[in-house]
C-alpha positions as CSV (number, residue, x, y, z in Angstrom):
1,M,75.0,5.8,-64.0
2,N,78.0,3.8,-65.0
3,N,75.9,0.6,-65.0
4,F,73.4,1.9,-67.6
5,P,73.6,0.7,-71.1
6,D,75.0,4.0,-72.4
7,P,71.9,6.2,-72.4
8,S,71.7,8.9,-74.9
9,D,72.1,12.5,-73.8
10,L,68.7,13.2,-75.3
11,D,66.9,10.4,-73.4
12,L,63.9,11.8,-71.6
13,V,63.8,11.7,-67.8
14,L,60.8,12.3,-65.5
15,V,61.9,13.5,-62.1
16,A,59.3,12.2,-59.7
17,Y,58.7,13.0,-56.0
18,T,59.3,10.0,-53.8
19,P,57.6,10.8,-50.5
20,E,58.8,8.0,-48.3
21,P,61.6,5.4,-48.1
22,R,59.0,2.7,-48.6
23,D,58.2,4.0,-52.1
24,L,61.8,3.8,-53.1
25,E,62.0,0.3,-51.6
26,I,59.0,-0.8,-53.7
27,A,60.7,0.6,-56.8
28,R,63.9,-1.2,-55.9
29,V,62.5,-4.6,-54.9
30,L,59.2,-4.9,-56.9
31,G,60.2,-2.8,-59.9
32,W,57.3,-0.3,-60.0
33,Y,56.4,3.3,-59.0
34,R,52.9,4.7,-58.6
35,I,51.5,8.1,-59.7
36,P,47.9,9.1,-59.0
37,L,46.1,9.6,-62.3
38,K,44.6,12.9,-61.1
39,S,48.0,14.4,-60.4
40,A,50.0,12.6,-63.1
41,P,52.1,14.6,-65.6
42,K,50.7,14.8,-69.1
43,V,53.2,12.4,-70.6
44,I,54.6,9.4,-68.7
45,S,56.2,7.6,-71.6
46,V,59.8,8.6,-70.9
47,D,63.1,6.7,-70.9
48,F,64.0,7.1,-67.3
49,L,62.5,7.9,-63.9
50,A,64.6,9.9,-61.4
51,F,63.6,9.7,-57.8
52,Y,63.5,12.9,-55.8
53,Q,63.7,11.8,-52.2
54,G,61.4,14.0,-50.0
55,G,61.6,15.1,-46.4
56,A,60.5,11.8,-44.8
57,F,63.9,10.2,-45.8
58,P,66.6,10.0,-43.1
59,A,69.0,13.0,-42.8
60,G,71.7,12.8,-45.5
61,Q,69.2,11.2,-47.9
62,R,66.4,13.7,-48.1
63,N,65.9,16.5,-50.6
64,Q,68.0,15.0,-53.3
65,I,68.0,12.6,-56.3
66,R,70.2,9.6,-55.7
67,F,68.6,7.0,-57.9
68,I,67.4,6.6,-61.5
69,A,65.7,3.7,-63.2
70,P,64.9,2.9,-66.8
71,M,61.1,2.9,-67.7
72,L,59.9,-0.3,-69.1
73,G,56.2,0.5,-69.5
74,H,53.0,1.6,-67.6
75,E,49.5,0.6,-67.0
76,L,46.4,2.1,-65.3
77,T,45.2,0.3,-62.1
78,T,43.8,1.2,-58.7
79,R,45.6,2.0,-55.5
80,A,44.0,-1.0,-53.9
81,A,45.4,-3.3,-56.5
82,L,48.9,-1.8,-56.0
83,L,48.9,-1.7,-52.2
84,R,47.0,-4.7,-51.1
85,D,47.9,-4.2,-47.5
86,Q,45.9,-0.9,-47.5
87,P,42.4,-2.0,-48.7
88,E,40.7,0.6,-46.4
89,H,42.8,3.5,-47.5
90,P,40.6,6.6,-48.4
91,R,42.0,6.6,-52.0
92,A,41.9,2.8,-52.5
93,A,39.5,3.0,-55.4
94,E,41.3,5.8,-57.2
95,E,43.1,5.2,-60.4
96,Y,46.9,5.2,-60.5
97,F,49.6,4.7,-63.1
98,K,51.8,1.8,-62.3
99,L,55.2,2.5,-63.9
100,S,57.2,-0.6,-64.6
101,L,60.9,-0.1,-64.0
102,G,64.3,-1.7,-64.6
103,A,66.9,-1.9,-61.9
104,L,67.6,1.2,-59.8
105,Q,71.0,2.6,-60.3
106,E,72.7,5.0,-57.9
107,L,74.0,8.2,-59.4
108,P,77.8,8.7,-59.0
109,Q,77.0,11.8,-56.9
110,P,73.6,12.7,-55.4
111,I,71.9,15.8,-56.9
112,P,70.9,18.0,-53.9
113,A,67.8,20.2,-53.9
114,G,69.7,23.3,-53.0
115,A,67.1,26.0,-52.7
116,W,64.4,23.7,-54.1
117,K,62.6,21.7,-51.5
118,R,59.1,21.0,-52.9
119,V,59.1,18.9,-56.1
120,T,56.3,16.9,-57.7
121,F,57.1,16.1,-61.4
122,F,59.2,17.7,-64.1
123,Y,61.0,16.6,-67.2
124,T,64.7,16.8,-68.1
125,T,67.3,14.9,-70.1
126,I,70.1,12.5,-69.3
127,A,72.6,15.2,-70.4
128,R,71.3,17.6,-67.8
129,L,71.2,14.8,-65.2
130,R,74.8,14.0,-65.9
131,A,75.9,17.6,-65.6
132,A,73.8,18.7,-62.6
133,H,75.3,20.0,-59.4
134,S,71.8,20.8,-57.9
135,L,68.2,20.3,-58.8
136,G,68.1,23.9,-60.2
137,D,70.4,22.6,-63.1
138,L,67.8,20.1,-64.3
139,P,64.8,22.0,-65.7
140,V,65.1,22.8,-69.4
141,H,64.6,26.6,-69.8
142,D,66.5,27.4,-73.0
143,E,66.1,26.5,-76.6
144,E,66.2,22.8,-75.6
145,R,62.8,23.3,-74.0
146,Q,61.0,23.3,-77.4
147,V,62.9,20.2,-78.4
148,L,62.1,18.5,-75.1
149,W,58.4,19.3,-75.4
150,Q,58.2,18.2,-79.0
151,A,59.9,14.9,-78.1
152,L,57.4,14.4,-75.2
153,R,54.5,15.2,-77.6
154,E,55.7,12.8,-80.2
155,R,56.3,10.1,-77.6
156,A,52.8,10.5,-76.3
157,L,51.2,10.4,-79.8
158,R,53.3,7.4,-80.8
159,T,52.2,5.4,-77.7
160,N,48.6,6.6,-78.1
161,E,48.5,8.2,-74.7
162,Y,46.8,11.3,-76.0
163,Q,45.1,12.6,-79.1
164,A,47.0,15.4,-81.0
165,S,44.3,17.9,-80.1
166,Q,45.0,17.3,-76.3
167,L,48.7,18.4,-76.7
168,P,49.7,21.9,-77.6
169,E,51.7,22.6,-80.7
170,A,55.3,23.7,-80.3
171,A,56.5,26.1,-83.1
172,L,59.9,24.8,-84.0
173,D,62.4,26.1,-86.5
174,P,63.7,23.6,-89.2
175,A,67.0,23.1,-87.4
176,L,65.3,22.0,-84.2
177,L,63.0,19.7,-86.2
178,Q,66.0,18.0,-87.8
179,L,67.6,17.5,-84.3
180,L,64.3,16.1,-83.0
181,G,64.0,13.8,-86.0
182,N,67.5,12.4,-85.3
183,F,66.5,11.9,-81.7
184,L,63.2,10.1,-82.4
185,S,64.6,7.7,-85.0
């Protein structure tokens, strides 16, 4: 991540399953990644996308995160509009999020799956990504979890992705709220 413009430790990261090398190549060359609306995580307005490379990647590249990209925006479209070479695909008419990305950057060291093999989507932070030795180091389980969820909630509300009633409240103590306020400003 040496080429990134100094991301903050609290920057939000969505770890996303990348099933095939073609999907990573689309992200690298065309600058976008797709997520089916019906299986998308609740909040997609994050700072970075981390690509978990699945079992279809060549040996030595599968079951790990090797690349991350800054998120530039997103829109809702159809699979057919995204993958024009597959007009007869069974899901061609289904809605997908098209996530616009900045340049992919290779991590200094890949983050191997370890015991984890099946990943779809989960959230983490740049700080955890920087310190991780395996995928198991990325999920936020401690007191940071409330801060992370509140940051995701605030981001979703600020970008009008969801109404407040669609997102659960997180009970935060005043110290955590102060930390969150510093992060969001």
